[in-house]
TIGU-573215 format. One record per residue (C-alpha): x, y, z; residue in one letter. Coordinates in Angstrom, 1 decimal, padded with zeros to 4 digits, always signed. Example, Ala and Ser with C-alpha at 12.3 -4.5 7.8 and 13.67 -1.06 7.14 Angstrom:
BEGIN
        x        y        z   code
   +012.3   -004.5   +007.8      a
   +013.7   -001.1   +007.1      s
//
This chain:
BEGIN
        x        y        z   code
   +023.1   -068.2   +030.2      m
   +021.8   -064.7   +031.1      m
   +019.6   -064.7   +028.0      k
   +018.2   -068.1   +028.9      i
   +017.4   -066.9   +032.4      i
   +015.7   -063.7   +031.2      k
   +013.6   -065.8   +028.7      t
   +012.5   -068.1   +031.6      l
   +011.6   -065.1   +033.7      i
   +009.5   -063.7   +030.9      v
   +007.7   -067.0   +030.4      l
   +007.0   -067.4   +034.1      i
   +005.6   -063.9   +034.3      i
   +003.5   -064.5   +031.2      g
   +002.1   -067.8   +032.6      l
   +001.3   -066.0   +035.8      s
   -000.5   -063.3   +034.0      s
   -002.5   -065.9   +032.1      m
   -003.5   -067.6   +035.4      k
   -004.6   -064.2   +036.8      v
   -006.7   -063.5   +033.7      a
   -008.3   -066.9   +033.8      m
   -009.2   -066.5   +037.5      a
   -010.6   -063.0   +037.3      q
   -014.2   -064.1   +036.9      g
   -016.3   -064.4   +040.0      q
   -019.9   -065.1   +041.0      l
   -021.9   -062.0   +041.9      v
   -025.2   -061.8   +043.8      k
   -027.8   -059.2   +042.8      y
   -031.6   -059.1   +042.7      s
   -034.7   -058.1   +040.8      d
   -037.0   -056.9   +043.4      r
   -037.5   -059.8   +045.8      a
   -035.9   -062.4   +043.6      t
   -032.2   -063.2   +044.4      k
   -030.0   -063.8   +041.4      l
   -026.5   -065.1   +040.9      e
   -024.4   -064.2   +037.8      g
   -020.8   -064.5   +036.7      y
   -018.9   -061.3   +036.4      m
   -015.6   -060.7   +034.6      v
   -014.1   -057.2   +034.8      k
   -011.8   -055.7   +032.2      a
   -011.5   -052.2   +033.7      k
   -013.6   -049.5   +035.2      a
   -015.3   -047.3   +032.6      g
   -015.0   -049.9   +029.8      a
   -018.1   -050.9   +027.8      p
   -020.2   -053.7   +029.3      g
   -021.9   -056.7   +027.9      v
   -024.7   -058.7   +029.5      v
   -024.8   -062.4   +028.4      i
   -028.1   -064.2   +028.8      i
   -028.1   -068.0   +029.1      h
   -029.9   -070.7   +027.1      q
   -032.9   -072.5   +028.6      w
   -030.9   -074.7   +031.0      m
   -029.8   -071.7   +032.9      g
   -026.4   -070.1   +033.5      l
   -023.6   -072.5   +032.4      s
   -020.0   -072.7   +031.4      d
   -020.9   -071.7   +027.9      h
   -022.0   -068.2   +029.0      e
   -019.1   -067.9   +031.5      k
   -016.6   -068.7   +028.8      n
   -018.1   -066.0   +026.6      a
   -017.7   -063.6   +029.4      a
   -014.1   -064.6   +029.8      n
   -013.5   -064.1   +026.1      k
   -015.2   -060.7   +026.1      l
   -013.0   -059.5   +029.1      a
   -009.9   -060.3   +027.1      t
   -011.2   -058.0   +024.4      l
   -011.5   -055.2   +027.0      g
   -015.2   -055.4   +027.9      y
   -016.7   -055.8   +031.3      n
   -019.0   -058.8   +031.0      a
   -021.8   -060.2   +033.2      l
   -023.2   -063.7   +032.4      a
   -026.6   -063.0   +033.9      a
   -029.1   -065.2   +035.8      d
   -032.7   -064.9   +034.7      i
   -034.3   -067.7   +036.7      y
   -033.0   -067.1   +040.2      g
   -030.0   -068.3   +042.2      e
   -031.7   -071.5   +043.4      s
   -033.5   -072.3   +040.2      v
   -031.5   -074.6   +037.9      r
   -033.4   -077.0   +035.6      p
   -032.2   -080.6   +035.9      k
   -033.2   -081.5   +032.3      n
   -035.0   -080.2   +029.3      t
   -038.4   -081.3   +030.6      r
   -037.9   -078.9   +033.5      e
   -036.3   -076.2   +031.3      a
   -039.0   -076.0   +028.6      a
   -041.9   -074.8   +030.8      p
   -039.6   -072.5   +032.8      l
   -038.2   -070.8   +029.7      a
   -041.7   -070.7   +028.2      g
   -043.0   -068.8   +031.2      s
   -040.6   -065.9   +030.6      y
   -041.4   -065.8   +026.9      k
   -045.1   -065.4   +027.9      k
   -044.3   -062.8   +030.5      d
   -042.1   -060.5   +028.5      h
   -042.3   -057.8   +031.2      q
   -040.8   -060.1   +033.8      l
   -038.1   -061.2   +031.2      f
   -037.3   -057.5   +030.5      q
   -037.2   -056.8   +034.3      s
   -034.6   -059.5   +034.9      r
   -032.5   -058.2   +032.0      i
   -032.7   -054.7   +033.3      k
   -031.5   -055.9   +036.7      a
   -028.5   -057.5   +035.1      a
   -027.7   -054.2   +033.3      i
   -028.0   -052.3   +036.6      t
   -025.6   -054.8   +038.2      e
   -023.1   -054.5   +035.3      l
   -023.0   -050.7   +035.6      v
   -022.6   -051.1   +039.4      k
   -019.6   -053.3   +038.7      q
   -017.9   -050.5   +036.7      g
   -019.2   -050.7   +033.1      a
   -019.8   -047.5   +031.2      d
   -023.6   -046.9   +031.4      p
   -023.6   -045.3   +028.0      q
   -022.0   -048.3   +026.4      r
   -023.9   -051.4   +027.2      i
   -024.9   -054.3   +025.0      a
   -027.1   -057.4   +025.6      v
   -026.4   -060.7   +023.9      m
   -027.8   -064.2   +024.4      g
   -027.9   -067.8   +023.3      y
   -031.2   -069.6   +022.3      c
   -033.6   -068.5   +025.1      f
   -031.0   -065.8   +025.8      g
   -031.2   -064.7   +022.2      g
   -034.9   -064.1   +022.7      t
   -034.0   -062.1   +025.7      g
   -031.6   -059.9   +023.8      a
   -034.4   -059.1   +021.3      v
   -036.7   -058.4   +024.3      e
   -034.2   -055.9   +025.6      a
   -034.6   -054.0   +022.3      a
   -038.4   -054.3   +022.4      r
   -038.4   -053.1   +026.0      g
   -036.4   -050.0   +025.2      l
   -033.8   -050.9   +027.8      l
   -030.8   -048.6   +028.0      p
   -028.4   -050.4   +025.6      v
   -026.5   -049.5   +022.6      a
   -027.1   -052.8   +020.8      g
   -028.4   -056.3   +021.2      v
   -027.2   -059.6   +019.7      i
   -029.1   -062.8   +019.3      s
   -027.3   -066.1   +018.7      f
   -029.8   -068.7   +017.4      h
   -032.6   -067.2   +019.4      g
   -036.3   -067.4   +018.9      s
   -037.7   -064.2   +017.3      l
   -041.3   -065.1   +018.0      l
   -043.5   -062.4   +019.6      k
   -047.1   -062.8   +020.8      d
   -049.3   -061.5   +018.0      k
   -051.4   -059.6   +020.5      t
   -048.4   -057.4   +021.2      r
   -048.3   -054.4   +018.9      p
   -045.1   -053.5   +017.1      n
   -043.4   -050.6   +018.7      g
   -040.4   -048.4   +018.2      r
   -036.9   -049.8   +018.7      i
   -034.1   -047.3   +019.4      n
   -031.1   -049.7   +019.6      t
   -029.1   -051.6   +017.0      k
   -030.1   -055.2   +016.5      v
   -027.9   -058.1   +015.2      l
   -029.4   -061.5   +014.7      v
   -027.1   -064.5   +014.0      l
   -029.1   -067.3   +012.7      h
   -028.7   -070.9   +011.5      g
   -030.0   -071.1   +007.9      a
   -031.4   -074.6   +008.6      d
   -032.8   -074.0   +012.1      d
   -036.0   -076.0   +012.2      p
   -037.3   -074.3   +015.4      f
   -037.8   -071.0   +013.7      e
   -040.5   -070.9   +011.0      t
   -040.4   -068.8   +007.9      e
   -043.5   -066.9   +009.1      q
   -041.9   -066.1   +012.4      e
   -038.8   -064.7   +010.6      i
   -041.0   -062.7   +008.2      k
   -043.0   -061.3   +011.2      d
   -039.8   -060.3   +013.0      f
   -038.4   -058.6   +009.9      q
   -041.6   -056.7   +009.4      q
   -041.5   -055.7   +013.1      e
   -038.0   -054.3   +012.6      m
   -039.1   -052.4   +009.5      r
   -042.1   -050.9   +011.3      e
   -039.9   -050.0   +014.2      a
   -037.5   -048.3   +011.8      k
   -034.8   -050.2   +013.6      a
   -031.1   -050.4   +012.6      d
   -031.1   -054.2   +012.3      w
   -029.1   -056.9   +010.6      e
   -029.7   -060.6   +010.2      m
   -026.9   -063.0   +009.2      v
   -027.6   -066.6   +008.1      y
   -025.0   -069.4   +008.5      y
   -025.1   -072.2   +005.9      a
   -025.6   -075.8   +007.2      n
   -026.2   -074.5   +010.7      a
   -029.2   -075.5   +012.8      v
   -030.2   -074.5   +016.3      h
   -027.6   -074.1   +019.0      a
   -024.7   -073.9   +016.5      f
   -022.4   -072.2   +019.0      t
   -022.7   -074.9   +021.7      q
   -020.3   -077.9   +021.5      i
   -022.4   -079.8   +024.0      a
   -025.2   -080.0   +021.3      a
   -023.2   -082.6   +019.4      g
   -022.8   -082.5   +015.6      n
   -025.9   -084.3   +014.3      d
   -027.9   -081.7   +012.4      n
   -030.8   -084.1   +012.0      s
   -031.6   -083.5   +015.7      k
   -032.4   -079.9   +014.9      g
   -029.8   -078.6   +017.4      a
   -026.1   -079.2   +016.8      a
   -022.7   -077.5   +017.0      y
   -021.2   -076.0   +013.8      n
   -017.6   -074.9   +014.3      e
   -017.5   -072.6   +011.3      l
   -020.7   -070.8   +012.1      a
   -019.5   -070.5   +015.7      d
   -016.3   -068.8   +014.7      k
   -017.9   -066.6   +012.0      r
   -020.7   -065.4   +014.4      s
   -018.1   -064.6   +017.1      w
   -016.1   -062.5   +014.6      e
   -019.4   -060.7   +013.6      r
   -020.1   -060.0   +017.3      l
   -016.7   -058.4   +017.7      k
   -017.2   -056.2   +014.8      l
   -020.7   -055.2   +016.0      f
   -019.5   -054.4   +019.5      l
   -016.6   -052.3   +018.1      k
   -019.1   -050.4   +016.0      e
   -021.7   -049.6   +018.7      i
   -019.2   -048.7   +021.4      f
   -017.1   -046.3   +019.3      t
   -017.7   -042.8   +020.6      k
//
């Protein structure tokens, strides 16, 4: 009987711990100059490495928040950032397209919003010497922009992000590690854009890597995208799992002192 009681106590404590872990994320308000922003912060512990997560073009969603939760269980402080502003949330793709496009055109503003998220993440207790930026779709573009902008990060990770850069912008140096996780059948990224990106990385003498996932199109990590590849954006469970494992390996590598 005593063994049964002890077992029940252990289970109850374990379940309580799980609930605490699930509830540890909270909304945080910060700003980029006059623009008020609202992100989602999950703390692992003070002094641990930190990861900024940039949302897809519809704005901060459960997808990025779930990623932050998962990263916290791995021991990282994680901030799912807000690029658009606390009161700016597209209602549909028609609203999202021009909004996301405006940041892609104004790369300096895009980089400024990412830098504000990095500053907030450090303020929340992350090690300033061990910061990474990752993102999905629009956010993947942001991750690459963090590298282009020489922001204070150890590495950047793009999940099915656009690699396109305005041709009027010269290729500059890149001093951080770059990981691109890409759907092999993504119709939204042309072969020329990929070639231009790879040439940019070579000229920058960057430490970069690009991984392709077979049978995967755009948005392969997002369940809400459905499973119809013919639409150009669809979830791919295998690519999702494999890319997450590659992320874990990359973070371990760049954060090892």
